[in-house]
VONUDREN-620885 format. One line per 5 residues: number of its first residue (from 1); their letters; for each residue x, y, z of C-alpha. Coordinates in nm, 2 decimals, decimal comma. Example, Ala and Ser with C-alpha at 12.3 -4.5 7.8 and 13.67 -1.06 7.14 Angstrom:
BEGIN
1) as) 1,23:-0,45:0,78 | 1,37:-0,11:0,71
***
This chain:
BEGIN
1) mkafv) -6,80:-10,05:2,46 | -6,47:-10,24:2,42 | -6,31:-9,94:2,24 | -6,42:-9,71:2,53 | -6,26:-9,94:2,79
6) mdrmh) -5,94:-9,96:2,58 | -5,93:-9,57:2,54 | -5,97:-9,53:2,92 | -5,70:-9,78:2,98 | -5,47:-9,61:2,74
11) dsmai) -5,54:-9,28:2,90 | -5,47:-9,43:3,25 | -5,14:-9,57:3,13 | -5,04:-9,24:2,97 | -5,11:-9,06:3,30
16) crgvf) -4,91:-9,33:3,50 | -4,62:-9,28:3,26 | -4,64:-8,91:3,29 | -4,65:-8,92:3,67 | -4,35:-9,17:3,67
21) alavv) -4,15:-8,94:3,44 | -4,22:-8,64:3,66 | -4,11:-8,83:3,97 | -3,78:-8,93:3,80 | -3,71:-8,58:3,69
26) tmlgc) -3,79:-8,45:4,04 | -3,56:-8,70:4,20 | -3,28:-8,61:3,97 | -3,29:-8,26:4,12 | -3,27:-8,41:4,48
31) gdggp) -2,89:-8,44:4,48 | -2,66:-8,31:4,75 | -2,74:-7,95:4,66 | -2,81:-7,85:5,01 | -2,62:-7,59:5,21
36) grvav) -2,25:-7,66:5,25 | -2,17:-7,82:5,59 | -1,83:-7,82:5,77 | -1,69:-7,98:6,08 | -1,68:-7,77:6,39
41) hgtvt) -1,49:-7,87:6,71 | -1,35:-7,72:7,02 | -1,35:-7,70:7,40 | -1,60:-7,56:7,65 | -1,50:-7,43:8,00
46) lnges) -1,71:-7,29:8,28 | -1,52:-7,06:8,52 | -1,19:-7,21:8,39 | -1,29:-7,57:8,44 | -1,38:-7,81:8,15
51) leqgt) -1,75:-7,86:8,13 | -1,79:-8,22:8,22 | -2,10:-8,29:8,01 | -2,36:-8,10:7,82 | -2,48:-8,01:7,47
56) iafip) -2,38:-7,74:7,22 | -2,61:-7,62:6,93 | -2,53:-7,41:6,63 | -2,84:-7,23:6,51 | -2,82:-7,04:6,17
61) tgetl) -2,90:-6,67:6,21 | -2,95:-6,37:5,98 | -2,90:-6,46:5,62 | -2,76:-6,80:5,70 | -3,01:-7,07:5,60
66) gpttg) -3,00:-7,43:5,69 | -3,06:-7,68:5,97 | -2,95:-7,65:6,33 | -2,68:-7,89:6,44 | -2,49:-7,97:6,75
71) aqivn) -2,30:-8,22:6,96 | -2,25:-8,36:7,30 | -1,99:-8,21:7,52 | -1,78:-8,47:7,70 | -1,50:-8,37:7,94
76) gvyav) -1,50:-8,02:7,79 | -1,47:-8,13:7,43 | -1,72:-8,13:7,14 | -1,70:-8,23:6,78 | -1,96:-8,19:6,50
81) pakkg) -1,85:-8,40:6,20 | -1,87:-8,25:5,85 | -2,15:-8,49:5,75 | -2,38:-8,34:6,01 | -2,18:-8,02:6,04
86) avigm) -2,28:-7,66:6,07 | -2,38:-7,48:5,75 | -2,14:-7,21:5,64 | -2,23:-6,86:5,78 | -2,33:-6,70:6,11
91) hqvqi) -2,47:-6,90:6,40 | -2,61:-6,84:6,74 | -2,45:-7,09:6,98 | -2,64:-7,24:7,27 | -2,47:-7,44:7,54
96) tsmqk) -2,65:-7,64:7,82 | -2,54:-7,86:8,10 | -2,76:-8,01:8,37 | -2,63:-8,11:8,71 | -2,77:-8,28:9,02
101) tgqqi) -2,83:-8,05:9,31 | -2,80:-8,31:9,58 | -3,17:-8,27:9,67 | -3,46:-8,50:9,60 | -3,81:-8,40:9,48
106) eagpp) -4,13:-8,59:9,42 | -4,14:-8,72:9,06 | -4,51:-8,65:8,99 | -4,72:-8,83:8,72 | -4,69:-9,08:8,56
111) eppgt) -4,47:-9,21:8,85 | -4,66:-9,34:9,16 | -4,71:-9,09:9,44 | -4,41:-9,07:9,68 | -4,15:-9,16:9,41
116) mvdmi) -3,85:-8,94:9,47 | -3,60:-8,83:9,20 | -3,28:-8,62:9,20 | -3,34:-8,25:9,14 | -3,13:-8,12:8,85
121) eqivp) -3,05:-7,76:8,75 | -2,91:-7,58:8,45 | -2,55:-7,48:8,55 | -2,48:-7,27:8,24 | -2,60:-6,91:8,27
126) sqynt) -2,89:-6,82:8,03 | -2,68:-6,58:7,83 | -2,51:-6,89:7,69 | -2,83:-7,09:7,62 | -3,19:-6,97:7,63
131) tstlt) -3,09:-6,61:7,57 | -2,75:-6,68:7,41 | -2,53:-6,39:7,31 | -2,27:-6,63:7,17 | -2,22:-6,62:6,79
136) vnvkp) -1,97:-6,78:6,55 | -1,90:-6,74:6,18 | -1,85:-7,09:6,04 | -1,62:-7,06:5,74 | -1,58:-7,29:5,44
141) gennn) -1,27:-7,51:5,40 | -1,12:-7,39:5,72 | -1,03:-7,54:6,05 | -1,34:-7,44:6,25 | -1,19:-7,49:6,59
146) vdfal) -1,41:-7,28:6,82 | -1,34:-7,27:7,20 | -1,59:-7,12:7,45 | -1,48:-6,99:7,79 | -1,80:-6,94:7,98
151) erpdt) -1,83:-6,75:8,32 | -2,09:-6,81:8,58 | -2,10:-6,50:8,80 | -2,25:-6,66:9,11 | -1,95:-6,89:9,19
***
């Protein structure tokens, strides 16, 4: 009986050592082998005026694989640092900016009935965000300064 317990313990230890070795080998392959990222920066204007605030997103398209990245737009300027930068290749660009309309609407749940909040609207036309036609080719080792001059036809 004692030999049986020792054999099972030996087998369990061998399995544990094997799992540990597999984990170490797997982790060795988890280096910084992801897609190359580069910084992207620039300006955003709407009808010739700096976009006061908003967001910009770079979404890989076509054969470009990798994560979506983006940045806040502040006073018409955005900057995506290399560490969180865009992957090299083609991207669809989506730009959004919300603005108060000057009107109040009822908040709705979970707020108490009668609670009023500022109404906000998207001021960037959909062809630059939800149905964006903007694209950019992010290049390796280059100064990826990309400016966007957006036009809103209703103003």
